[in-house]
C-alpha positions as CSV (number, residue, x, y, z in Angstrom):
1,M,-19.5,-17.3,-29.0
2,T,-16.4,-16.8,-27.0
3,H,-15.0,-13.6,-26.3
4,R,-11.5,-12.4,-25.7
5,H,-10.7,-11.5,-22.3
6,M,-8.5,-8.5,-21.9
7,V,-6.9,-10.2,-18.7
8,E,-6.3,-14.1,-18.9
9,R,-6.8,-15.2,-15.1
10,P,-7.9,-13.5,-12.1
11,K,-5.2,-12.4,-9.4
12,L,-5.0,-12.2,-5.8
13,G,-4.5,-8.9,-3.9
14,A,-4.3,-8.3,-0.3
15,L,-5.4,-5.1,1.1
16,A,-4.0,-3.4,4.5
17,V,-6.5,-2.0,7.4
18,V,-4.4,0.0,9.6
19,T,-6.2,2.1,12.1
20,R,-5.2,4.5,14.7
21,G,-8.0,5.8,17.4
22,D,-10.4,7.0,14.9
23,A,-8.4,7.1,11.5
24,V,-7.6,4.6,8.8
25,L,-4.6,5.0,7.1
26,M,-5.4,5.7,3.6
27,V,-3.6,6.0,0.1
28,A,-4.5,7.9,-3.1
29,R,-4.1,5.7,-6.1
30,A,-1.5,6.1,-8.8
31,N,-2.2,3.1,-10.9
32,E,-5.2,1.6,-12.7
33,P,-7.8,0.1,-11.6
34,N,-8.5,3.2,-9.3
35,R,-6.4,5.6,-10.3
36,G,-6.7,8.7,-8.3
37,L,-9.1,7.3,-5.8
38,W,-8.1,7.2,-2.3
39,G,-8.3,3.5,-1.0
40,F,-6.4,0.7,1.4
41,P,-2.9,0.2,0.8
42,G,-2.5,-3.3,-0.9
43,G,-1.2,-4.9,-4.1
44,H,-0.6,-8.3,-5.2
45,V,0.0,-11.6,-3.4
46,E,3.6,-12.8,-4.2
47,L,4.6,-16.7,-4.7
48,G,5.0,-18.5,-1.9
49,E,3.5,-15.6,0.3
50,T,0.2,-15.8,2.2
51,G,-2.5,-12.7,2.5
52,L,-1.5,-11.9,5.9
53,E,2.8,-11.4,4.8
54,A,1.2,-9.7,1.4
55,A,-0.8,-6.7,3.3
56,A,2.1,-6.2,5.9
57,R,4.6,-6.2,2.9
58,E,2.7,-3.8,0.6
59,L,1.5,-1.7,3.4
60,R,5.5,-1.1,3.9
61,E,6.1,-0.6,-0.2
62,E,3.8,1.9,-0.3
63,T,3.2,3.8,2.8
64,G,6.8,3.3,5.0
65,V,4.5,2.0,7.7
66,I,5.5,-0.6,10.2
67,A,2.6,-3.0,10.9
68,T,1.7,-6.2,12.4
69,P,-1.2,-8.1,10.2
70,R,-3.8,-9.8,12.6
71,R,-6.3,-11.3,11.3
72,Y,-8.5,-11.3,7.9
73,L,-12.2,-9.1,7.6
74,G,-13.2,-10.3,4.4
75,N,-13.0,-10.9,0.3
76,I,-13.8,-8.3,-2.4
77,D,-14.3,-10.0,-5.7
78,L,-13.5,-7.0,-8.0
79,I,-14.5,-7.8,-12.0
80,E,-14.3,-4.3,-14.1
81,R,-15.4,-4.8,-17.6
82,I,-15.2,-2.2,-20.3
83,D,-18.3,-3.3,-23.1
84,E,-18.4,-7.0,-22.6
85,R,-14.4,-8.0,-21.8
86,I,-12.8,-8.5,-18.5
87,A,-10.0,-5.3,-17.4
88,H,-9.6,-6.5,-14.5
89,H,-10.2,-9.1,-12.4
90,Y,-9.0,-9.5,-8.6
91,L,-9.6,-11.2,-5.7
92,L,-8.7,-8.9,-2.3
93,V,-8.6,-10.0,1.1
94,A,-8.5,-7.1,4.0
95,V,-6.5,-7.5,6.4
96,L,-7.0,-6.1,9.9
97,C,-3.3,-4.9,10.4
98,D,-1.8,-3.4,14.1
99,W,0.4,-0.4,13.7
100,Q,3.9,-0.6,14.9
101,E,5.6,2.5,13.8
102,G,6.0,5.1,10.9
103,S,4.5,8.1,9.5
104,P,2.8,7.5,6.0
105,V,4.5,8.4,3.4
106,P,3.8,7.9,-0.4
107,A,5.8,5.5,-2.5
108,D,5.5,2.7,-4.9
109,D,1.8,2.9,-6.4
110,A,0.8,6.0,-4.3
111,T,0.3,9.9,-5.1
112,D,-0.9,10.6,-1.1
113,A,-0.9,8.8,2.0
114,A,-2.7,9.6,5.3
115,W,-4.4,8.6,8.4
116,L,-8.4,9.8,7.7
117,T,-11.2,10.2,9.7
118,P,-14.7,9.2,8.0
119,D,-15.5,12.3,8.1
120,Q,-12.4,13.2,6.4
121,M,-13.2,10.3,3.4
122,R,-16.3,11.8,3.1
123,D,-15.0,14.5,0.5
124,L,-12.7,12.6,-0.9
125,P,-12.7,10.7,-4.2
126,M,-12.9,6.9,-2.4
127,S,-12.5,3.4,-4.4
128,P,-15.8,1.5,-4.7
129,N,-15.3,-1.2,-1.5
130,V,-13.9,1.3,1.1
131,D,-17.3,1.6,2.7
132,R,-17.6,-2.5,2.6
133,V,-14.4,-2.5,4.4
134,L,-15.3,-0.1,6.7
135,G,-18.2,-1.4,7.4
136,W,-16.6,-5.2,8.8
137,L,-14.4,-2.7,11.5
138,A,-17.5,-1.7,12.5
139,G,-18.7,-5.5,12.7
140,R,-21.7,-4.9,10.1
141,D,-21.5,-7.3,7.2
């Protein structure tokens, strides 16, 4: 039996992971998935764009911050189901970026943007894979 899906195919997204001292740049999401949760700035990879380029572009669009993408940290399979149907399916690439300039100002699909330390993150509702990416930053798999 074939189930009807809510989405037709997976989408590729890029997350910009920008550190400054012991803080990481985070945004509060305005849209699903993860509306109201804090996570890394990011979004869809456009046709003809690399994941590295997409991370830098999405970072600029969501926060006004300019950074240079350095390298891929890892990949996240994000598949959300409602009952037996797939509501969202993304392959996200986490990209380590070097901050160049700018103070975070929420724009695009972010309702807030801030440099947050791990201690500050404990008191906020975080996206499910934030800990995983922070582990990659710390050299843990």
